[in-house]
ChimeraX commands (.cxc) that place a marker at each C-alpha (Angstrom):
marker #1 position 62.84,119.61,12.39 radius 0.5
marker #1 position 59.40,121.13,12.90 radius 0.5
marker #1 position 57.67,123.19,10.23 radius 0.5
marker #1 position 55.74,125.89,12.12 radius 0.5
marker #1 position 54.21,127.00,8.77 radius 0.5
marker #1 position 51.68,123.93,9.60 radius 0.5
marker #1 position 50.49,125.67,12.84 radius 0.5
marker #1 position 48.56,128.87,13.59 radius 0.5
marker #1 position 48.44,130.78,16.74 radius 0.5
marker #1 position 45.09,132.55,17.98 radius 0.5
marker #1 position 45.34,135.76,20.06 radius 0.5
marker #1 position 42.68,137.09,22.34 radius 0.5
marker #1 position 42.24,140.21,20.22 radius 0.5
marker #1 position 43.33,141.63,17.01 radius 0.5
marker #1 position 46.46,143.32,18.04 radius 0.5
marker #1 position 50.18,142.54,17.39 radius 0.5
marker #1 position 50.94,142.36,21.16 radius 0.5
marker #1 position 47.93,140.43,22.15 radius 0.5
marker #1 position 48.43,137.32,24.34 radius 0.5
marker #1 position 48.41,134.03,22.43 radius 0.5
marker #1 position 45.60,131.84,23.57 radius 0.5
marker #1 position 45.68,128.83,21.29 radius 0.5
marker #1 position 47.85,126.71,18.86 radius 0.5
marker #1 position 45.97,124.90,16.22 radius 0.5
marker #1 position 47.30,122.41,13.42 radius 0.5
marker #1 position 46.47,123.15,9.91 radius 0.5
marker #1 position 47.18,119.56,8.75 radius 0.5
marker #1 position 44.51,118.03,11.32 radius 0.5
marker #1 position 41.96,120.64,10.20 radius 0.5
marker #1 position 42.43,119.86,6.65 radius 0.5
marker #1 position 41.72,116.25,7.32 radius 0.5
marker #1 position 38.45,116.95,9.34 radius 0.5
marker #1 position 40.20,116.23,12.70 radius 0.5
marker #1 position 40.14,118.56,15.63 radius 0.5
marker #1 position 42.72,121.16,14.99 radius 0.5
marker #1 position 43.35,122.43,18.51 radius 0.5
marker #1 position 46.73,121.55,19.82 radius 0.5
marker #1 position 46.71,123.53,23.02 radius 0.5
marker #1 position 44.80,126.37,24.76 radius 0.5
marker #1 position 46.51,128.68,27.33 radius 0.5
marker #1 position 44.88,130.40,30.21 radius 0.5
marker #1 position 43.91,134.09,29.62 radius 0.5
marker #1 position 46.77,136.31,30.65 radius 0.5
marker #1 position 49.64,133.85,29.84 radius 0.5
marker #1 position 51.39,134.04,26.48 radius 0.5
marker #1 position 53.62,131.21,25.48 radius 0.5
marker #1 position 57.23,131.86,24.12 radius 0.5
marker #1 position 58.35,130.49,20.77 radius 0.5
marker #1 position 60.00,127.73,22.56 radius 0.5
marker #1 position 56.69,126.77,24.19 radius 0.5
marker #1 position 55.03,126.82,20.75 radius 0.5
marker #1 position 57.79,124.73,19.16 radius 0.5
marker #1 position 57.57,122.14,22.11 radius 0.5
marker #1 position 53.87,121.81,21.72 radius 0.5
marker #1 position 54.14,121.49,18.06 radius 0.5
marker #1 position 56.91,118.62,18.33 radius 0.5
marker #1 position 54.82,116.81,20.96 radius 0.5
marker #1 position 51.72,117.04,18.62 radius 0.5
marker #1 position 53.69,115.53,15.65 radius 0.5
marker #1 position 55.11,112.75,17.92 radius 0.5
marker #1 position 51.35,111.80,18.54 radius 0.5
marker #1 position 50.81,111.58,14.75 radius 0.5
marker #1 position 48.72,114.87,14.21 radius 0.5
marker #1 position 46.07,113.55,16.64 radius 0.5
marker #1 position 45.20,116.14,19.16 radius 0.5
marker link #1:1,2 radius 0.2
marker link #1:2,3 radius 0.2
marker link #1:3,4 radius 0.2
marker link #1:4,5 radius 0.2
marker link #1:5,6 radius 0.2
marker link #1:6,7 radius 0.2
marker link #1:7,8 radius 0.2
marker link #1:8,9 radius 0.2
marker link #1:9,10 radius 0.2
marker link #1:10,11 radius 0.2
marker link #1:11,12 radius 0.2
marker link #1:12,13 radius 0.2
marker link #1:13,14 radius 0.2
marker link #1:14,15 radius 0.2
marker link #1:15,16 radius 0.2
marker link #1:16,17 radius 0.2
marker link #1:17,18 radius 0.2
marker link #1:18,19 radius 0.2
marker link #1:19,20 radius 0.2
marker link #1:20,21 radius 0.2
marker link #1:21,22 radius 0.2
marker link #1:22,23 radius 0.2
marker link #1:23,24 radius 0.2
marker link #1:24,25 radius 0.2
marker link #1:25,26 radius 0.2
marker link #1:26,27 radius 0.2
marker link #1:27,28 radius 0.2
marker link #1:28,29 radius 0.2
marker link #1:29,30 radius 0.2
marker link #1:30,31 radius 0.2
marker link #1:31,32 radius 0.2
marker link #1:32,33 radius 0.2
marker link #1:33,34 radius 0.2
marker link #1:34,35 radius 0.2
marker link #1:35,36 radius 0.2
marker link #1:36,37 radius 0.2
marker link #1:37,38 radius 0.2
marker link #1:38,39 radius 0.2
marker link #1:39,40 radius 0.2
marker link #1:40,41 radius 0.2
marker link #1:41,42 radius 0.2
marker link #1:42,43 radius 0.2
marker link #1:43,44 radius 0.2
marker link #1:44,45 radius 0.2
marker link #1:45,46 radius 0.2
marker link #1:46,47 radius 0.2
marker link #1:47,48 radius 0.2
marker link #1:48,49 radius 0.2
marker link #1:49,50 radius 0.2
marker link #1:50,51 radius 0.2
marker link #1:51,52 radius 0.2
marker link #1:52,53 radius 0.2
marker link #1:53,54 radius 0.2
marker link #1:54,55 radius 0.2
marker link #1:55,56 radius 0.2
marker link #1:56,57 radius 0.2
marker link #1:57,58 radius 0.2
marker link #1:58,59 radius 0.2
marker link #1:59,60 radius 0.2
marker link #1:60,61 radius 0.2
marker link #1:61,62 radius 0.2
marker link #1:62,63 radius 0.2
marker link #1:63,64 radius 0.2
marker link #1:64,65 radius 0.2
view
């Protein structure tokens, strides 16, 4: 099961309802690797299911974006 605590989302503004624009991996960032997992187009905000699917795919690749 995926541990979403290892991931962070970035919004395009500091607001609780701002669209999510990026998913990053804390594990990769801690090891000096690029931490970006996925960026989304402006105006689109992924669902929780989208975030989980991206994190699962990232982990299958061995934390290598």
